[in-house]
N, C-alpha and C positions, 0 to 999 in steps of 0.2 A: 844570713849577715844582721846583725845588732843594728838597729839605727841608734842615732845619739839623741837622748832628750831633746826636746823643744824647748829652748831655753825661753825666759820671759819674756825677753827684749826680744827674743823671735817674734814671739806669739804677738805682740803687740804689733812688730811692725807685717805681721798679716795681715790681725784686724785694723789697720789702719790700711793697711792696700784695699782690703777688702769692703772699705767706706767709703775713698775712693773712687772705688770702681762703680759700685750703687747709688754713689750718688752722682755718677753723669750719663750713665744708664739710664734713655728714654723711659725703662721700667717703671712702672710702680715699686717700690719691694718692703716688706716687713714681714719683722719677727716674732710670734706670739709662743707665749710657753706651753708648753704641753701643758701644765697638771694643771693653770688657773684660763690657761688664754687671756695672760695678760700680755702686751707688748713689751718688747725689750730692744726693739730696733727697729727703725725706719727710714725709708732716706724722706730729698724736698721732694721728690715727686708725688711721693705717700703722702705726704702731709700736707704737703700745700695742693692736693686733691681735697681732702677734706677739710682744710680746713686748720689743719693744728701747726705744731712748729716742730721739730725733731727731740725738742725735748718738754712737750707740752704734753705729747701721744704715748710716752714713756707709760708705763703702767695701768694702759686703758686696756678694756678688752673689747675684744673682738664687735662686739654689739653695741657697747660704746662709740666706737671708733664710725661703724660702717652705719645702726640707727637699728629700729627695728624691724620694719619692710626688710632691708636687705637680709637680716639675720634668718629671718623665714622662709626667705630665697632660697638659702644656701647651707643652713644647719645641718643638713642631709651630711651634704660634702666635709663640713667640720668633723661630726663623727664618722666619717670615712678617714679623714686625715687622722682624728686620734686611733687611729683602728692600724696607722704605717699603710694608707692609699694614699697616693697621689690622684687627684683628683682634673678635673678639665670644667669649666661654666664659661657663659654668655650669659653678661646680662646690660643693661641699660642703668644710669645713673646719673643724680646732676650733680655736679663737681662743688665744691665752697663756692666759685665766681659765677654761680647760676647756668651753666654748661650745661647742657645733655649730650651726654658719649657711651658710646656703645664701648665695651671692657674687656678681653679675655682676661677670666683669672686661671691662675694654675695656684692648686695647693701640692704641697709637698711636703713631705716628712725629714723631719732631720733625726735620724738613730746616736744613742749611745756606743760606747764599745759594747754592751751588752745585746744589743737591737731593741734597746727600749726608743719608746718614740719620746723624745726630749724639747720638741720645738715645732711649727710648720712656720714653713716657710711660704709667704704670701706673694705671689710676682702677676702685677699686673700690664696687660698693654693696650693701650685704647686702637683700638680698629674701627672706629667713627669712620674713617677714610675708607676703607675696604667695604664695608657694612653701604656706604652712602652708596659706592660704584657697585655694589651687587643691588640696593634696590633701584639704582638707574636703568642697570642691561636686564634686571628683571620686566621692568616697567618700559625699556625697547621691545622687550619681546614680544611681552604683551599686548603693545600697541602694532608689533610685527606681525602678530597672529592674528589680531584682530583685522589686521589690512588683508594680511591674505586671504582671510574669510567670506571680508566686506564686497572687497574689490571686486567686478566683474571679469578682468580681465585674469588667463592664466599665469601663473607663476609658475618658478619651477628653480630647485638648487639644483647643483650638481659638482664633482668633485672629479676631474678629471674625464669628464663626459657620463658617469656614472651617477641616476638623481638619486639623492638625499633626501627631497621631499616635494610635494609640489600642495598646491591651493584645491580646494572643491570646485569654481572655476575651470582648474584647465584638468580635472579630472572628468566634469562633465562635456570639456571642450574633446577629448580624447574618445570618455565612452568608456575609461576604464576608472577602476576604484583606486583607493591608494595606492596599498596593500597592492595590486594587481602595477603600479607604475615605479615604487622604490624600488633602487638596486639595480633598475635594467640601463642599457648603455640609452642615449636621447637617442641617439640614430637608430635604434628602433621605430620610434616613432614618426620619422619622416621620411620624404620619400622616397626613391633612390635616386633621382638625377637631381634632384639640392645635397646628399650625404654629403658630397663633397665639400658644400659650398661652406654647410653647416663646420664640420670638422677642421675648415681652416681657421674658423675662427675660434672654436674650442680649443686649439691650438695654439692662434695668437694670443689671448690672451686679452683681445682689446675690446674696450670699453664700446660698444659703437649698436645700431641699432640698421635694420637692412631688412627686405622684407624676401620669404621661403613660404615655405607650406609644411603645414603637418598631414599625419592620416588620424582618420577616424577607425574606433575598431573596426565599424563596417566596412574601410577603404574606402569610404569618404573622402575626397581632396579639398585641403581647406586649407586657403589663401591668409597668410599669419605674418603679421610683420613680430621682430624677435627686438626687443630690444633690453644691449646684456649690460650688466655690471656687474663690477668682485667686491667683494664687501667680506668681512667677518661674520661667523656664526656658530655659536656652540665650542666658542676658542679656535676653530677651524676656516681656512682662509676656501671660500664657496663659491663659485658664479650664480649669478641670481638673472636669470630671461624671466621678462614679461612677455608673455605672447599673448598677440595683442589679433582678434580675427578681424578681418578684411569682408567679408563677407557683403554685409553691408554697406561698407564704405565702398567697394567693386561696384557693389549693385547700386548705390546714390550714383558714382561718377558716370551708371551704365544709363541710369537714366536721367541725367542732368545732359548726357552724352548725347543720346535718344531726342531730349524734349530741343535742344539745339537742333535738329534737324527735321523733326515730326511734329504735326498738328498734334498740341496736346488732347481733342477731342476724337478726332477722326483715326490718329495713328499711321495717316497717310503722310508720303513728305508734303514739309512745308514751302513757303514760296523762296526760301534763300537755297535749302537742298534740290528742290524742281528745277532752279534755274543751275544751280550744280552741274548738275545731271543732265539738265539740255546741254549745256556748254558744249561736256564732251564728246556726248552723241551728235551734236553737230559737227566740232574737229573730226572725229574718225568716218562721218558721211561723207566733208568735202573733201579728207586721204579718201576713202575707196566709191567715190563716184555712187552714195545712194540719196535713196528719198526717205523721206523721213515725216510724219505727219502730227500736226499737231493738232489739236483737239480742246476747247474752251466752253468750259460749260456752265450752265445756268439756270437754277430751277425756278419753275413758274411760280410767281407768284408765292415765294418761301414765306415775303413778310407776314403774310395772312394766316399759316401757323403762327407763328409768334407771337403774333396779334392775337387770334384765340383762343391758342389754346397755351400759349406763355413760352417760353425761351427751354423750357426741361423739355420740354416735346417735341418743339422743335431741334434740338439736338441730338436726341434719341433720332429723327427724322432722319438728320446728318449721316448720323452712324449708320444708322442703314443703307443708306445711298453710299457711300464710301464701301459698304463690305460689298455691292453688288456691285461696285463698276470693280472692285477689285476681282472678283470672282468670273467676272466677263469677261477679263483681259488672259494677256499672255501671261509668263512668267518674266518675260522681258522689256514689258511693256511698262512705263513708268509712272504713276497717277501722285497727284499733287494736291493740294488745297490751299486757293489764295487766300482765303477769307471768307466769311460769311455765306455765302451758297453758292458760292465759284472752286469750281474745281480745275484741271490741268490734266490730258492725257498726254502721252507723246510714248507714239508710234514708232519703232525702229524698224530699219529695214524692209522699208513698205517695197513690193514690187510692181502691182496693180493697185489705180485706182477704186475698182472693185472689192478689193483687200478692205478699204479704207471704210467703203459702204457696208460692209457684213456687219464690223463691225462697231458702225454704227447705226445700222438696226436692233444687233444685238444691245448695244447700250439702254437704244429709246425702249423695248422691252422688257428692260430686268426693272429700269426705274422707276419705268408706270405704274408695276404690278404695287397695288394698295398696300400701305403701310400702317400697321396696326400704332396707335399713337393714343392715349389718354380714353384708349377702352373701344376706340373705335376705327374703321378702317380710312385713310386718308391718300390722294390720286394724289400725288407730283410729277411733276412733268417734267420733259429738261429741254431747252433749245440749244443747239449744240454748232460753234462756230469749227472751221477746219480750214488753218491754212499749213500748204504743202513746202518742203524744203527739197526742188529749191524755185521753185517754180513763183512761189509768195512772197520768200525773203531771203535771208543771208545769214541772217544775225537773230540771235534770240529776242532781243527787242523788237521787229520786224514782225516776226512769227506771231509771237504775244497779242500785238497791236489788230495784226491783221486777224487770229483766229476770236477776238475779240470783235471786233468790226462783223461778221459772217454771224458770230453767233447773235447780236442784234438785227442778222438782217432777217435769220430764224424765228425772233420775234414779232416778225412784220409781219411774216408770213404767217400767223397763228398760232406761235406757242407748240410746243410736242414735236419739235423735229428739227432737221440743218439744214446747214448750208456751207459751200464750200468759199474761201473766197475768194468773189469779185472786182477789178477793181473800183469800178463802179460803186461798189456798194462804199465806199470811202467816203463819197461825195453827200451821199446819206446820208453816213453821221456824222458830215461836218454839220449839212446842213441843218441836221436836226441839233446840236450842238449850240449854235448860234441862234436857234429856234427857242433852245432852254436855256439859256442865257439871256436874249430877249423878255422871255417870261417874265423869269427874276426881275428884271428890271423894269418891266411894265409891271408890277404888282406893285411895287416900291413908287412910279411913278403918276403912279392910277389911272393908268390907263385904259380897265376895264369898264365898262356900266351891265346894267343889265337892264335889255327889255323887259314887252310886256306884253301875255298876249289874253286877250280876254277870253272867258269863258263865259254861254249865255243861259240861263234858264230853257231847256227844252219845250215846256210850256207857253211858259209868256213873253219868252224873249229878251227877256230883264239880263242885266248881270249878276253872275251870282258866281265867278272864280275867275283867279286872273292865275298865269304863270309864269314865271322867271325864266327868263333866257339869258345864260351870257354870252356877253359880247366882247369881241379887243377894239380897240381903237388903233390898229397899230401907224408908229408911227411916219411908214413908209408903206404899204402895202394895203393904209386901209381900214374897212371896218370888217373885221374878221368872226365869222361862226364858228364854233366847238371845234366842226371837223377840221379843221385847220389848223389845230394846235391841242385840241385833247389827249390825244392820243400818247405826245410828247411831255404834258402834263401827267398821266396817268406817270409811265416808264420812270420818268426821274423826282416822283412821291413831291409834285405841285401840287399834285390836286389838294392835297391839306391846305395847307394856307389860300388856295384857290376857292376850295367848296367850303370852309369856314367864311369866305369877303364874301361870297355868295347868300349864303343865310344870314348874317348880319345885315347887309343891303337890304333884303326882303324886308328883314323885322325893321329894319330904320325907315323906310320908304312906305310897309305898313304904318307902322304910326303914323307918318306926316299926312295923309292923303285921312284918316281916322278923324284925327284933329283940325283937316281943313274939310271933312264934311264928304271926302270922294273916297267912292273906291272900297267899302266898307262890306270886302268880302274878303271869303280867304286868298291867300299869293302859296302857289303850290313852288315847291324849293324840289329840283330834283337832287340828290344825294348821289354820292360817289360813291363808292366799292369802298379803297380802303377807310374814307373819310365816315362810313358807318362802322365799319370794322375796327376803326382804334376804338381800344378800349378806356373805357369814363367815356364813348361817345353824348348821351345822355343828362352826362354830367355840366360837357360842356354846350352843350344845346342851352341848357337850364340858365347857362352864366352869360347866354348872347340876349335871352331873355331880360334878363334882369339889368344891365347895361345901355339894353335899348330901350327897357319900358314898356315891349309886345307882349302879348300874352298867347298864349300856344292856341287859343281858338281861332288866334289869326293868322296862324301857317297850316299849309298841310305838306306832309312831303312824300315825294314821292319816289320809288324803289321801282328796279327793275328783278322782274324776276330771275334774273342767273343769279343778284345780286343778295336776292332771299335765300334762293335755294341752296349756296354756296354754305352759304353761312344757316340751314337750317334747324341745326340745336343750340345757336342761342341768339338766333334773330327774334325767338319770340319773345323771348325777355328785354332785350332792349328795346323793338315794338312798345310793350307794354308799360313799361317804365316813359317811352313818349306819348301813349296816350294819358298816363296820368298827369303830363303836366299841360295837357288839351290838345296835343297836332290832334289831326287827323290823317289816315294812312292811306295812301293810291300806288296801285302795282300801275307804274308805268310800262304803256307798251306792251301792253298786255297781248299773249299768241303766238308771240314769234320766240318764246324760251322753252321750256319744257316743263311747267310749274303742274303739281298733278293735284287732283282733287284732292285728295287728301292734306296735303301743303295745306292747299286753300283754306280746310278747317281749323289745320292747326293755328291758323298767322291771325296774327288780331287784325284787322284789315278793314277799311272805311269801304275804299271804291275802289273801280277797275277801268284804267283806263285802256280803250280798244286802239291797240296801234293800227297807225292812218294808212298802211299797206293792206289791209281789209279793208279799208272803206274807202279807197280807191277806187278798189272792183263791183265797188255798187255804183246804181241797181243792176249794172248788167249780168256781173258776174254769178253764173248758180253755186259758185265752189265757193266764192265771197257771200255769197248772200246764205250759203249753209254755215258756215264757216259762225260769221258776229251774228247770225243770229242766235246759233247754239250757243256763243258765249253772253251775250245779252241774258238769255232764257238762265243761263247757269249763275249768271253774278246775280240776278236777281232772286230767283230762289234761297241763295245765301244771304242774302238780305243787302249786299250792298250796291251803292249808291255804282251809276255807269257812265261815264262819259266816253264819246267818242271822237278822238282827234282825227285831223286833216280833212274836215268837213267842207266840202269845195263846193256844191250847189243843192239847191230846193231838193230836186229827185233824192239824195242821200238823205236830206234833215228832216224828210217824210217820212221814211225810210224807218230810221232807225226813232222816230220818235210813235212810230206806230208800232215798232217792237218793243217801246217800255225804255229808251237811255234817256235820261235825266237831264245832261249837258253836252254843248255840244261846241267844240273848238276846230277850229279851221279860216283858211279865207273869206269863206265865207262870212262869216261872224265875224273876222278883225285877223289882220296881220301883224306879227312880232314890232313892238314901236318902242320909243324909248318913254322915260317917265311922262315929261312933259304931253307927251301925244297919247300916251293914255289917258292919261287926268284929263287930257282934251276932249275924247272917244269919251270917258265916262261921262261927263257932262253933257254931253247931246246924247246922250241913251240912257240918262237919268232915268 
């Protein structure tokens, strides 16, 4: 079929339509002659981008329009266009208004009827927004990947339950490599009992968090928390699950729960948990008509361990004692630590009282076994009080109170023993409490004073010293000697302020007498156990000297054998520090303790005081003669001075003097007397 020739008018109309379309499409369009690469047409978008007009661009070459830099970039593509090949490229350029944009360019050849390239059509599209979206997506993907690699929590991506990606922490959590996980169903890594719950979440598509579990490669069940979200990744709708390992959290929760009910040092029940168990057992015993035994255990002189060795070693002793208590009891028995060195034991379902005694004997035996602390063996003894249900009380508070009372009764009996509650014990404890309160008040009111007993030189009979003796002028009971109150003071730690008061008052008195020209002799002061064992005792004594103006040579410190031997490892250092201050050191009541000769040679001592119980048998008791003479000869051989206490008659004095005693003290010389009476005595015997 022959086509009618296109008239010039029709061709003009076609050109007009082309120009109209080209002027309004968002693309940049231009047409360049193939022979000389000069522009023969450009739409408005094209010329605006390069800073020309539709008329001024005509006749310009490619390079004049796009510049030398762009020419170098696309020159090869232009050559391919001249060869009749369409090409595409992307590049970044700066428009006439200064904007930098990304463009996608197409070079399209135009052929004549003979197939020759007569022109090249340039069509450019602004793809800046697309490129920016790509950049943002790439950055997002990079950040996501960095997050996946850096987070300590496992992350898994899946589509319809099939894993598409995981991060390294997830692989470490399940024990598989990345390629061993991807492509497998998520439920393969979930324990069978948890699969229905996990499958329901996958089917529902819900964004949620819940606790479940996964399986490690070795079969270990790991508690986890799943945090599930839905997102687009790589152009696909996926599910992302954050897998949070709950083992540390659950361990911390268990630890918190444990600490809420247990003593952190020993692992035994704490007071609150023990009381809960006690209440439960009491209700059961009430219902079933059963008997219970409640044991209150206190370690004797435990503070001495802390003071001498430090709290770290003291804690180790408590741990050892707790382990021994637990090992010696039944699994049905309940053990708790009430604080400090106090322990409680509940023995449920007690049939006979003899059964309780068997347990008590066993506990005494295991606790008394020496404990290794600070490289040496320490013996810690317990005092145990026992209260029975229902005989001694029907409530927890009543039983604890009565067991505590019985424990103090055991301490009064000599420690390292046990006592069952007796109603009379309550009266004794109450009397002790009253006395304790009165002691505290007496200290603040100045009810205590010192009496002084003279000591004379054996050869000359002159005053050679005095012993300071504590007395209490009780407002209702009159003048009390230490036998009436000293044990209560020691049990309730009132001995520390009392002992310091005695030392300070003796120092003050010797200063006053010396200023008056009286009794210019050493005054002996007895030291209490807890006073001597107090950390930094030598510094405390030095402060007393500084405060009162006394000198160490004016005082003599007396310590018992038991006090020295109980702290034989540290006593020498303390004694040497005191002697450097000028004090002389005497062993009081020598002979009634168990000091070995080896200990006497180790300790820096100046004097031995023979206990008056030996002197009392002189000169008639052969046993007293043998022991006392041996003590005197031993002391003299060690270069120590010897003072005999309790000298009551001339025969005793003469015998002791013949053996070589240096000083005498006792009723023959003078009884203990107040300070003013002692001053008068000293004047008469000057």
